[in-house]
C-alpha positions, 0 to 999 in steps of 0.5 A: 500500500505504501509503495502505491501511495509513493508511486502516486505522489511521484506521478503527481510531482513528476507528471507528464514533462512540460514542453519547453517554450522553443517547442511551442506550436498552437493546439487544435480544438481536438487537442484541447479536448484531449488535454481536458480528458487527460487532465481528468485523471492526472495527478495534478487534478488530485493534488489540486483537490487535496490542497483545496480540501485541506484549506477548507477542512482547516477552517472553522467547522462546517456542520455540512461535513463530518469532523476529522478524516471523514470530513476531509474525505467529504471535502476532498470528494467535493473539491475533486468535482470542482477541480474537474469542472475547472479543468473543463472550463480552463483547459477546453471550453474557454481556450477553444472559444477564445483561441488561447493555449492553456498549456504551461511551457517551461523556459529553462534558458532564463536566469533563475529569478527571471525564470521564477517570475516567468513561471509565476506570470503564466497564471496571468499571461498565455499564448494565443493560438496565433503565437502572441502573448495575451491575457490568460482569460482562459485561466481567469474566466474559466476559474470564475465560471467553475467557482460560480458553478460550484456555488450551486452544489458545494455544501456549506460554502459562502455564496456570492461574488466576493467568495467566488473571487476569493476562491479564484484568487486562491486557485491562481496562487495555488497554480502559480506554486504548481508552475514553479514546481513544474519549472524547476522540478526537472532540474532539481530531480536531475541534480539531486536524484540523477534521473 
């Protein structure tokens, strides 16, 4: 059992290798749809749900959920559903309509601090399908649409514009952290783990 858990954690951290910026080409709508399908069972999807569930279970108790591990499991199940709708909006629907590329591309040629700033900025900046950099409306609007939809079915959650914006902001910070991890993890893994 421990080996299976370790394997899943490594899979979530390593994930599929992110391509470098010099390998960019615009994705088709069909590729965006396949990306959405692939993300529905990707390690990052489950990790996002775990982070969100942990954040919510650490808040004051909510009578809609059990306490302890059972309550965490309930939070996790709900946020896995939220994560799946987020993927649909952010990776397929909004990028297809707005003709944006929802993928993250590493930029290993930059110096360390510029590279870190680059990876953090990708939650706000992406590439349009024509190659130019543009505002990442796919991430922002897709996240807002997902969180607004979650207002309808997440039990015990504050509803309205302000809570939705707070959840979108938290998701952007979470995703920026994952961008940093994916930007630097291959280098750290090569240096320390010799893989």
